N, C-alpha and C positions, 0 to 999 in steps of 0.2 A: 390915252388914258393910262395912268400908272396902276400897276397891279395892286389890288386891295389886299391888305394883310390882316384885316380885322378878324376874319373867321378862318383863315388858312391854317392848316395843320401840317407840321413838319416832323419827320422822323430824322433824328441825328444819331449816328453811330459813333463809337469811340468817345462817348460823352463824359467819361469819368475824369478826363484830364486834357490838358493841351488844347489843340485846335478844336476838337469836338466839344469840349466843355465850354470854351469861349463862344463857339457857334450856337450852341443850345441857349446860352444866356443872351446872346445878341438877338436871336430870333424871338425869344420870349419877350424881351424888352421892346421889340418892334411890333408886338401884337399878335404873334403866332401862338397857337397851341403847339407844344413840343413834347414828343415822346423821346426821351433820352435813353439810349441803349449803350450798355457796356457790361463787361464781366464783373467789375468791382462794385458790389452793391453798396458798400459803405460810402464810396465816393459819390455815387448817384444820390444817396440819401441827403448828403450835404447840399447837393445841387438843387434838389426840390425845396429845401428849406429856404434857399435864396429867392425862389420864384414860384408862385402858385400856378403859373401857366405851364410848368414843366412836370410831366409825369414820368417816373422812372421805370425802366424795365431791365432788370439784371438778366443778361443773356449772352451766351457765347455763340456768336453767329457762325462759327465753323461746325457746330453740331447739327445733326440731322433734324430737320423740322424747324430749325430756328427762324428761318426767313418767314415761313408761314405763321409762326407764333408771333413774330413782330408785327406783321400785317394785321392779324386778328386782334391783337391787343390794341393797336391804334384805332381800328374801326370800332371796337367796343367802347373805347374811351371818348372818341371824337366823331366817329361816323364817316370819316373821309381821310384821304391822304392827298395833299396838294404839293408837298415838297419832300424830297428825300435827299439827305446829305450823308454821303458815304465818307466818314472821316476816320473810321477805324483803320489802323495800319500797323505794320510791324517792320522793323528795319534790322538788317544784319549785314555788315561789311567785313569781308575777310578774303584772303587769297582763295581762288576757286578750288585749288586742290585740297583745301582744308575744310570745305563746306560739305557736311555729310548730307546724304539724301533726305534725312528727316528735316533738316533745316530748309532745304529747297521746298519740301512739301509744306512746311509751316508758312513760309513766305507766300506761297501761291494760295494756300488755303485762306489766309487772312486778307491779303492784298488784292486777290483776283476773284477767287471762288465766292467768298462772302459777298463781295460787291455784285457779282453776277447773279447769285441766288436771290439776294434781297431785292435788287432792282427788278428782276424778272417777276418776283412775287407781287411787287407793288405796282407793276405796269397797268394791270386792268383798272386799278383804282385811280392811278394818275390819269389814265385816259378819260375816266368818268369826270375827274376834276377839270380836265382841259375842256370837255364838252360844256360843263356848267359855268366855268370861270374864264374861258378863252385861252387859258394856259396852265401848265403844270411844270414842275422843275425837278431835275435830278442834278445835283452838284456833287462831284467826287473830288476829294483831296488826293492829288497825286504827289509829285515831287519833281524838282528840276532833274533828278536822276532818271525821270521818265522822258526827258527831252535829250539828254546827253549822257551817255554811259561813261563811267570812269573805272580805271583799274581797281580791282578789289571789291567791286560792287556789282559783279555780273548777275548774281541771284536777285538782289534787290532791284537793280535797274531793269532787268528783264520783266519782273513782276509789274513794275510801273509802266513800262512800254506796253504791256498787255492791257493794262487799264486804259491807256490812251486809245488803243484799238477798239476796245469795247465801247467806250464813250462816243467815239467818232462814228462807229457803225450804228449805234442806237440813234445818234443825232440825225443821221441821214434817213434812218428807217421811220422815225416818228416826227420829223419836222412838219410834214403835211397834216399831222394830227395834233399839233400844238403842244407837244412836250419838248421842253428845252433841256439840252444836256450841256452842262458846263464842267470842264475839267480845270482845276486850279493847281498850278505847279509852284509850291512854295520852295524858296531856297532855305537858308539857314534860319530856323525858327527855334526859339528856346522852348523845348518840350522835354518829355521823358524819352524821346527817341534815342535809341542806342545807349541808354544809361548804364547797361551792363557790359559795354565794350570799351576798353581803354582807348582804342584807336579813335572812336567817334567822340569820346569825352575830350581827348586831346585836341581834336579838330575844332570842337565847339569852344574850347578854352582859347584857342588861337583866334577864332572869329570874334569872340567877345573882346579880346584885347584890341582888336582892330576896329571895334565898334561896328562889326558887320553881322549883326543878328537882328532878326525881326521877332515879333511877339505873337502869340496866338490870337490876340484881339485884332491884329492887323489882317490876318487871314479871315477871321470871322466877319470883318467888315466887307471883305471881298465876296464872301458867300452871300451876304445880305444884298450887296450891290447886284449880283447876278440874279438873285431870286425875286427882286423887286423892280426889275426893268418893266417898261410898258409891254403889254402882251405881244406887240408886233416886233419887239427887239429881243435878240438873243446874244448873250455873251458866251461863246462856245469854248474859248480857252483864255486863261488869264495866268500870267507868270508874275509872281510876287517875290522879289528878292530884297534883302537889305540893301540900302543905297550903296554901301561900300563893298558889297560882295561882288567879286569879279566873276 
């Protein structure tokens, strides 16, 4: 039996742009109720105009109490949490000797701690959903940098490797209780990632010249694929690269 999406509720972080925004739209189109979370309220407002199924929650998930606030808001709006999509992320690539401690802290606060805190806060409600509906889902957007580290990306890659460990540990811990954990590893995707860093802008320009870029909608379809599998099937890891990216 294919998982029913008609009454399922999803939380999507990083929903103001890029992969998070595309995922919120894709889930709403597929029949989910969606709570879209991001720091930029103006971008969220435009998202809710596009779909009545999307409720906006402007929120910085690195602040104290933010995870609990996200969960409470979702329960007040829809009474349940069936799917959590951790799509918020931050990227910075630079020679390691030039990365200050504050940048390491920011990378791990957004890419690791926010994922850990929100997922932990949502777990009791995901367990309730799994009991009621046979399955619940956590999908986290990582990066191919979480599979293979590259020079100049030690801080970023290590944060994404940490996410991989979190998701695999949770998958094993909750498999017998019907929560599925899926980690998606996108390659070069056209987003705002690294927009303030010349090195990353140059790399994306090269990828575009080679036709080696994917789009946020491609990743959103992968999220939907994972979250709508039959209850007995789990996609635990999925790597999505542009066809021409080596």
